[in-house]
N, C-alpha and C positions, 0 to 999 in steps of 0.2 A: 541866496545866490545874488551876485551883484548884477547891475544893469550894464548891458553891453552895447557898444556902438554898432551901427549897421555893418561897417566893414569887418567887424570881428565876430560875425554870426555866420553859421552855415546851417542850412535847413536840408536835411538828408533823409530821403525815404529809403527804407530797407525792404527790398522785394526778393522774390524767388519762389520756387516750387514749395508746396506744402510739405513740411517736415524736413526741409533742407538745413535748418539750423539758424534761422534769422533771429528768433527770440533768444536763443542761447548766446549768439554773438552779441546782441545788445546787452544781455545780462553780464557777459564778460567785460564789456566796455564800462558798464556801470561799476563793476567791481574794480576794474583797473583805475578808474578815476576817483575812487574813494566814496562813491555814493552808498555802497553796501559793504558790510563787513565780511560777508561771505556770499559766494555765488549761489543763486537759486537754481533749481532744475525744473524743466517743464514737467517731467514725470512726477515730481514732488508737489507740483502746483504752487510753488512759492517764488515765481519770477515776478519782476516788476511789471512787465508788459501784460502777462496773462493773469490778470487779477479777478476777472469775472468768473463766477461759479461755473458757468457753462464751459468756459475755456479750460478751467482746471479739471472739470469732469471729462471733457473730450480730449484734452491734452493737445490742443492746437489753437492758434489765434483765430478769433472771430471778429474782433474790432481792432481798429488802428489805435495804438498807444503812443503817446508822446513821451520820450525820455530825454530831457535836456541834460547835457553833461558839460563840464568845464575842462578844457584841455589847454594847458599852457595859457596863452592870452586870448583864447577864443572860446566861444560857446557853440556847441553843436546840438541842434535839436534833431534827435533821431526819431523818425516816424516808423515804428515797427508795424508792418502790415500783415494781414492774413495771406496765406499762400493758396488756400483752397478757393476754387473758382466761383463758388456760390457767393463769396463775400468780396467780389471784385469792386463793388461800389466803395468799400472802405479804402481800397488801394487807389482808386481814381480820385477820391477826396484828398488823400495824402499827396498824390502827385501834383494836384492843383496848388498845394501850399509849398511844395518842396522846390529847391533850386538845383538839386543833384540827386543821384541815386546810387546805392550800393546793391548790386544784384548778387545774392548769395548762392553759391553752388556747393552741393555736398560732394566732397572729393571721391566718395565711393559710388554714389549714384550717377554723378556726371551731369551733363547738360540734359535737362528734363523739359517737359512742356511748359512748366511754370517759368523756367528760365527764358524761353522764347517769348512768352506772353509779357514778361517783365520788360524785355527788350522792346517789344512793340509799343508798350505804354511809354517808355522813354523816348521812342521815336515820335510818338504822337504829341507828347508834351515838350519835346526838344530838350530833354534833361541830360546834362553831362553825367556820365556813369562810369563805374568800375565794377569788375567782377572780383569777389572775394571767395576763393576756394577754401572752404572750411573742412574740418574733419580730416586734416592731413595726418593726424595721429593714428588713423586706421591704416593697417598695413595693406589693405586692398584699395586704398585711394590711389588714383593715377592722374597726377597733375599734367603730365605730358599729353596723355590722351585727351584730357579736357581742353587744353590749349589748342591742340590740333583741330578738334571739333569746333571750337569757337572761331578759329581762323577760317575753317571751311564754311561756316554759316554766315559769318559777319565780315569776312574779308581781312585785308591787311591793317585795318584800323585797330585790331586787337593787339595790344602790346604787353607782353609779360614783364612786369616790374620785378617779380620775384621768381626764383627757382628754388624748390625745397631741397634741403640737405638731409639725406636719409643715411643712417648708419645702423646696421644690424636690423633692418626693417623697421626702424624707429625714426620719427620726425624729430630731428635735433636742432634744426636751424634753417637758414635760407641764404641765398645770394641776392643782394640788391643789384639787379641787372643794370640800373641806371648808373650807379657808382662803381659797379663791378667789384664789390667787396662782400666778404662773407660775414654772416651774423650767426652766432651760436647761442641758443637759449641756456640760461644759467639755472641748473638744478630743476629742469622741467617747469620753469616759471615763465612769465611773460617778459622778464628782463633778459637782455641779451648782451653779448660782448662781441667785438670784432674778432674774426678768425680767418685763417687761410682758407682759400677755396680748394677743396679736395681735387686731386688730379683726375679722379674718375668722372668728374662732372664736366670736363672740358667739352666733350662732344655736344651734350644737350644744352650746356650753357651757351655755347657759341651759336646754336640754333636760335635760342631765345634772344640773345643779344642781336643777332641779325634781324630777327623779327621786329625787335624794338627799334633799331636804327632804320629799318625799312619803313616802319610806320611813321617815324619822324621825317624821313626823306620824302615821303608821299604827300607831305603837307604843303610843299612849295616847289616851284620849278628850280629855284637856285639850289636848294638842298638836294633835290633829285639829281641835278647835274653833277654835284660834288660827290654824291653817293656812287654814281656810275663811273666817275673818274677814279674811284678807289680812295678818296680822301677820308680821313678819320674825323668824326665830329668831337669837339671838346665837351666836357661834362656840362659847362655853362650853356653851350649851344643846345645840347640835348634837353637839359632841364628847362630852358626858356621855351623851346619849341613844344615840349610836353605840356607846360602850364597853359600856353596859348591854345593848343589844339585839343587838350582834354576839355577845356571850357567850351570850345565851339563844336564838341562832339565828333571831331575827326580822329581822335585817339581815345581808346578805351583801355585803361590799365587792367592788368590781372595780378592780384595779390594772393598770398597764401597764409594759412594759419589754422588754428584749432580753437573753436569757441569753447569747447568743453574744458580745455586746459589753459584758456586765456592766452594763447600764443598768437602773435601777429597783430594784436589789437592796437598797440602803440604805433606800429608802422602804418596801420590803416588810418588812424587819426592824423598822423603826420601827412599822409597823402591827401586826406580830406582838407586839411588846413592849407597845404601848399598848392594843390591843383584844382580844387573845387571852388566855384565862384561864391563870393558873398552876395547877399541880396541886392547890393548896388548894381550888379550885372544882370539880374533877372528882370524879365519884362512881364508886367501885369496888364492884361487886356481889359478894356472897359468901353463904356458908351456914355457920351455927354448927352443927357436927356434933353437939355435945352435946345440943342442943335441937331441931335441924331448922329453926330459925328463919332466914329470909332476912334479910340485913343489908346496909346501904349504908354504906360507909366513905369518908371524905374523907382525903386525904393530910395527915398531921400528924407532924412529926419529933419531937414531944415524947412520943409514945406508944411502947410496946414495938415491937420490930422485926416487920414483916411485909412480904413481897414476893411478887410473882407472876412466874412464868416464862412469857414470851409467845412466845419463839422459841428454836430450837436451831440452832446452826451446827456441822456436823461436817466436819472437813477431815483427810484422811489424813496431812498433814504437821504441822499445828499442833495437831491434836486437837479436842476438843469444847468449845464455849463455849455456856453457857446465858445468854441475854439476859433480864435481869430488870428489872422496874420496882418500885422500893421504894415501898410504899404508906404505911407508918407507921414511925416510928423512924429509926434510923441504922444502916447495916450497915458495920462496920469490918473491915479486913483482919485475919485471924486469928481472927475471931469464930466460935464454934460455931453451926451452923444446924441447924434441925430441919425435915425434910420432912413437912408435915402430912398430905399425901395418902398417903405410903408408910410413915410412922412410922419413918423412918430418920434418923440423925444424921451430919453431916459437918462439915467445917471450911472456911470461906472463907479459905484461906491467902493468896490474893491477889485483889484486885479490879481490874477493868479497865474502861476505856471503849473501845469499838470505833469506829474512824473508817475505814470501808471495811475493808480488810484490816489496817490498823495497829492495834496494841493499845497503849493508854496506861495504865500502872499508876497507880492512885489509892489514897489511904489510906482513904477512906470514901465511901459514897454515902448521901445524905440523902433523906428522903421526897420522892417525886415524880420523882427522877432515874432515868435509864436507864443500866445498866451491864451487866457480864458476869462470870460465874463460870467458871473454867476447869477442865476435866477432872474434873468430879464426875459419875461415870457414873450414879448412881442418881437424878439429877434429870432430869425430862422436861418438855416443853412442856405448860403447863396446871397444873403443880404449884405449891403454895404453900409458901414457906419462912418460918419464923418462929422465935421463941424456943421452947425446949422446953416442952411441955405445952399449947401453943396448940391450939385446936380450930376456928379459923376457916379455911375454905377459900374462896379467891376463885374466881370463875368463870373458866374458861380460855377461850381464843379459840374462837369458833364459826366453824369453817371450812366451806366448801362441801363437800358430799358428792360423791365421784367416781363417774361413771357410764360413762366411756369405758374399755373393757377390751381388753387384748391379752394373748395368751399369749406366754411368753418361754422361751428356753432358751439354754444356753451353746453358742457355736459350737464350742468345744473342750470335750469332756465332762470333762476333767481340771480345768477351771476352775469347775465347779459350786459348790464350797464357797466359792470366792472371790466369786463372783457373789452367792450367798445372803448372805454377810457384808456386801458392798457395798450391796445393796438394803436390808438391815436398817438400815444407817446412814442411807441416804437417806430411808427412811420415818420415821425418828426426826427427821430434819431438816425434812421436808415432810409436814405433816399431811393433805394432800389425796391422798397416795399410799397405796394399800392393796394388800397381797399376799394371795393366796388359793391354796390347794392344791386343785385339782380332781382328786380321787382317781379318780372315775368315768371321766373322759376322759383320765387320765394326762397332765395338763398343769398347769403353774403359771401363774397369772394375775396381772397387775398392772393396777390401776385408777388412773386419773387424771382430771383435769378435761378434757383434750383430747389429741389426737394429738401436738401440738407438745411438750407437756410430757413425754410418754412418749419422744419422740425425743431430747429433751434428757437424760433419765435415761440412755438407752442411750449417748449420746455422753459424758456425764460419767463413767460407769463405765469406758469405754475410756480416757479421759484421766487419771482419778484413780487407777484401780486396775489399768490395763493388761490388762484382760480384755474380751473381746468378747461382746456379748449380741445375740441375734436376736429381734426382735419379729414376731409373725405373727397371723393371724386365729384366734381361739379356736374350738374346737369347741362346738357347742350341745348341751345335755343333753336329747336326744330320749328318748322312751320308746316302748315297744311294748305293744300290748294286743290282745285278741281281741274279735270282734263277734257271734259266734253260739255256740250250745251244741252240743257234740259229745260222743260217747262212744267211747272207744278202748280197745284192749288193749295192754298192754306186757308182753312176756314176755322174761325174761332166763334163758337156759339155756346152761350151759357144762359140758362133761364133759372132764376131763383125768385120767387114771389116778387111782384112789382116789376120794375124795368130790368131787362136782361143785358147781355153783352153780345154784340154781333159785329164780326169783321170778316171780310172775304176778299182774298187777293189771289190773282194769277200772276205768277212771276217766272221770268226767264233767268236762269243762272248759267253763266258761261265764263271761261277764262278771260281776264282783262288784258293779259300780256304784260302787266306791270307788277313784278314781284316785290317792289318796294312799297307798294300801297296796299293796305288791307282790302279795301273794296271801292268800287265805283257804283253809284246809284243813279239810275235814270227812271223816268216815267214816260210811258207812251199810251196812256189811257185816253180813249176816245168816248165821246158821248156822255161824259160825267158818270161813268160806272162807279168810280171812286171819287168822291169829292176832294178837291185840292187841299182842303184843310186837314186831310188825313195823310197826305204824302209824307210830311215830316215824321209822323208816327211810324209809318212803314219803314222809313230809313232808319229810325231809331231802333227798330227791331233787328234790322240787318247789322247795324253798328254794334249792338250788344252780342249778337250771335257769333260774329267773326272773332270774338275774343277767345273762343274755344271751339276747336274743330271736333268732328265726330269720330275720327280715327283714334287719336291718342290724347286729345285735349289740348293740342298746341294751337297758337293763334293762326288764323287763316289769312292768306295773302293772295293777291291776284284774282279776286272775285269781282265779276260784274253782275249786278243785280238790276233787272229791269222790270218795273211794274207795268203790266200790259193790260190787265183787266181785273174785274172784281165786282162786288155788289155790296150794298149797304142797307141798313134799316134806318128809316127816318127817326125812330125813337131809341132803339137799342144800340145803335152804333156809337163808338167812342174812340178816342185816341188809343186808350189801353187795348181795346178790342182789336184794332188794326195792327198795333205793335205785336200782339200775341199771334195774330194771323200770319204776320211776316216771319216770326220766329218758327212757327209750325211749317211754313213753306220752306224755310231755309233748311231745317232738319231733314225734311223729306228730299228736297232737291239736291242737297250736298251729297247725301248718301247715294243718289242715283247718278251723279255726275262724274263717276270714276275718280273718287278722291285719292290723293297721294300725299306722302310726306316728303317735305323738302329738308335737306340738311345744309348747314352753313359751310361754305368752302372758303378757305383762307389761301392767300398767295404767300408762299414761303420762300425765303432766300436763305440758303445754307452755304457758308464759306468753309471749305476744308482744303487741306493740302492735295495736290494733284493726284497722288497715289491712292487717295481714299475715295475718290469720286465714284468708283464702281460700287463700293460698299454702301455709300449713301443712296445711290439710285436704286439699288436692290431693295434697300429698306423702305424707300418711298413707294415702291411698287407694292410691297406688303401692306402698306397703309392706304392703299387705293389711291395713291397720288399719281398725278400726270406731270411728268417732267416737261417743262416748256423751253428750257434752254440752259446754256452754260456760258460763262464769261471768265476770261483770265483775270486774276487779281494779283497785284504785286506780292512778292514774297513766295512765289511758287505755289500759289493757291488758285482754286476755281470757285466761282459762285454759281451754285445750281439754283435755278428758280423752278418752282413747281406749284401746282394747285393740289391741295390736300384737304379732305374733309376735316372739319374742326374736331370731330369726335376722335379722330386718329392721332391728334397732336398731344393727347394726354401722356405725360411721362417722356416726351420727346427729348427734353433737356438731358435727362439721365442717359437715355439710349444713345444720343449723339455723342455725348462725352465718352461713353464706353467704346463706341465704334471708332472714334478719332483720337483716343488717348487724351482727350481734353483740348485738342486743337480746333475742333469744330465750333462754329458760332452760327446762330440762326436768328431770324426775326420773321414776323408774319403780320399780315393785316387782313381784315375781312374783305372778301372779294364779291361774293354773290351767294344766292341759294340755288341748289340743284336738286333734282329728284334723287332720292336715295334708292339704292338697289332693293329689290323685293325682300331679300333675306335680312337686310338691315332694318327695313320697315317692320318686318315681322317681330324682330327683337324689341324695337321701340314700342310697338303696340303691346306686346306681352309685358314689358316693364311698366307701362302706364296702367295696365289692368291690375298688375300685382300691387302697385302703389295704392290703388283705390280700395283694395280689399282691406 
């Protein structure tokens, strides 16, 4: 593949609902442009994009794949992304590198949740976009219904560029609404020829033409005045307005085709070439570390080298690839590169284009292009590489924070080191995964976007690294405390030939009122009943005791321990004896002070469409949650805030997705500890006793 100038490059992310036909469309484009001799199928596991074994087994995309194609005099870097919500981090990384988006809609299924989420991401990243309605070969596909729903949801900016021509319930061509000319496919192939527009299409075609012209008129006051005056726009005026306002996101074209039959792909690439911006028009945000100033940079191959790493691919067989987008300058094979984030130097010995799993070596990458560096260990996703001495750091991909948590362990203990190494590489590859070592509960935790993502991680570890990992429900970090004031004595007396051990303490235990602190120790001994040199030993006994409560063995918080009296032996007393006396006093006093179990409470924010608020609140009540309030959010949504016990949040990602059809989102953070209900405490104690057996 030849090297392309910045102005002849298009970086396009392909998004949409899971199973809508994104990968099939990209496969059709690859076939159309001569990359493959025959089209692969998702069901056969032989597409360019879905090359990973897990993708082939599950028959859906898990990772973003780059598929660069050459069309006429331009290069289009297609970023084929997953549609399932657990892998949203892959989509967010792709959006960070892209300059425009194709949102794929299945003609039979219509506008789905994934369509709406794709639109929201385009809004967030300010990406010019178009809708491609695929599957028009299905006789149940309804283009008119889809366009009406798109207009209803997104307004007059949605402009149909195409209207399908159907004969005998078969998709045979389309009308180019911009040129008002018919196009008929030749022998069911992607090739087409000009044809007359069938008379029976007049009504629906006029509706589409009016929608297109109205979208154009809506972009300026002058055009709007002419529109209301009944003036006709020329093709040149329509085309110019469309190019300008597709690029500034004021107009969103709608195209039709069939990925399975490779129909409409040529027109799609024509529209991408004509209406989507080259990298010269896209803005890259960054920060000048020397001054702290925020900067915006356009792609320019005449400046010094700078590039950003937007994704990492780690494979146990082919090694590590860092996917980069060159922002300024030209990166050549053999160039020295400087990692601005880490202050390290390396050499780009070879440069590659990735096309699925295929690597294509290239001599250089110019500003705006997407490529890959191989086996440079010190480079990570989000890093900026540049010429030495540069101080500009580009913003990295902003990926969703993971809230779904499971504990994990190796099925075979001898594999623990292998699993830790495998997970470290997966976390490097997937920014939405997070590992945590829970020392208190003796468990290691993995966080992800959803259960499906974590299941894929476990399966990949088995396939890639030949070790088996077990995922299970994590323990909750409960606490224990006391609720009343007691005074007890703890006496430790031991006599074994020779000198013995003697320590005697009288202690008051009571709530401290501070649940963030394990204990507070004070001494109020009078008359030297306990010598001062034994006070630290008494506190040491309390410090060790609060690590484990008497009810279920959870750490103690909110305890105030006051040493008020005691006695000692001039020969047999020792620091060990007084520490043991304090421990005995604690065990006796804590049991008498009405102990209770505290559970962690998290503050949860849930965003759902207005009509689903009732379902969400009902579910929160079942989880022992307390709704604190609701706020309106843009896009016909509400944000519900509530306090919920952490133990009740397990599996919430899956349940919320089921309740909301995938439209719900949530986040939470630790708020405080509260006393658990008696029935819950009983279950916790029983579980602890069972574990000890």
